C-alpha positions, 0 to 999 in steps of 0.5 A: 479530508485535511490532512491533519499531519501536513498541516502541522509540518507545514505550519512548522515551516512556514513563518508568513503564511500565504494561501495560493489556489494552484491548478493542474490539467484535468487529463491527470484526473485519469490516472489512480487518485492515490498517486496524484495525493501522494504526488502533492502531499508526500513530495511536495507538502501542497494541499489537494482539494475535494469537491462536496461529493468528496471527488478529487479536483484539478487544484490544490493549495500552496502555502507559500512564505510571501505574497505572489503577486506576480503570480510567479510561485504559482506558475512554478508550483503549477510546473512542478505539479504537472511535471511529476504528474506527467512522469506519474501517468507515463509509469502508470500506462506502462505499468498497468499492462504488465501482466501480474503473473508473469511479474511473479517470477520477477520478485526473485531479484527483490529480497525480503530479508537476507536470511529469509529469501526473496520476496519470489520465495515469500510468495511461494509461501503465502500460496501453500499457507492459502490453501490450509487457511481457506479450508478454516475459514471455509473460502475459495481456494482457488481465489485465496491461493491467486491473491497470494500469489500476486499480492507482492507483484507490484513492487516489480512497477516503476510506479510503486519505484518512485512511489513506496508508500503505494504499494498494494494500492498500485497492485488493486488497480493494476488487477482490476485493469487486467480483469481479476475479481473485484475481491481478489484485487482488493485483497492485494491493497488490503492485506497490509492492514491494519497498519495502525492502532487507529487503522481499519482492520480487512472485513471481506474474506479474501482480504481477511485470509491474506492479511493473516498468512501475510502476518503469520509469514512475517512473525514465524520468519524473524522469530524464526532467525531470532530477530525478535523485537526487544523492550524499546526497539522493534526494526521490523515491526513484530508487535503491529504485525502480531497485534493486527494478526489478533485484530483481525481474528477478534475483530471479525469474530474468526474461528482458525487453527493459528497453531496449526498455521504456525506449525505450518508456516515454519515447515515451509521456511 
């Protein structure tokens, strides 16, 4: 579970490493663990600790630059983490009850890209593409369309505003809390996959479908406005999206009409 990238970063910024064991209030373990891990690793460069069953505990390691004989550094770090987790818990309690379907309308205020409309416009395109792809893959049309419609709703939440790296992950938790079916909820977090060369690809039908149409929408949109990658630059990660799209199709041995989907995507733009 050790975050190697974080370890390297901490090694480079600490001259005289001293390992301190710090804890936080156990009550915070009731919020999704990704929020806690993100708070510890990304915000504070601390190391979360997991038990033998791989469950997150309320302990973490701090690498201090000097000894902490008076326990001042330990107490200070505990206070900082608990303050951040108190904010996160407040946002979690507030956000999880916000109806994801009702949040779709609020996506009109979030721009996808200047020439490509808003995130709301994007979800409407995804819904249409979902209908076409569900026939290809022979999966429940209504489920794919619901998943596509609410796939971006968590972008309206305070939690994702505070923790942008948790987009999709928070949407999954909100959906489960609100009684959406597990495979629909999972598709919200998994439609961003794969996120890199070593990343896994979605394996569940609804997740695969939403991930495919999201990537087609990105590729058709940016190529359509001539924002193509060059030999040295790819600011919109179009190569990663194209490779991700192909990996989903190949690794899941899918048979689908890619040309038809691309033409339809272009038409609805």
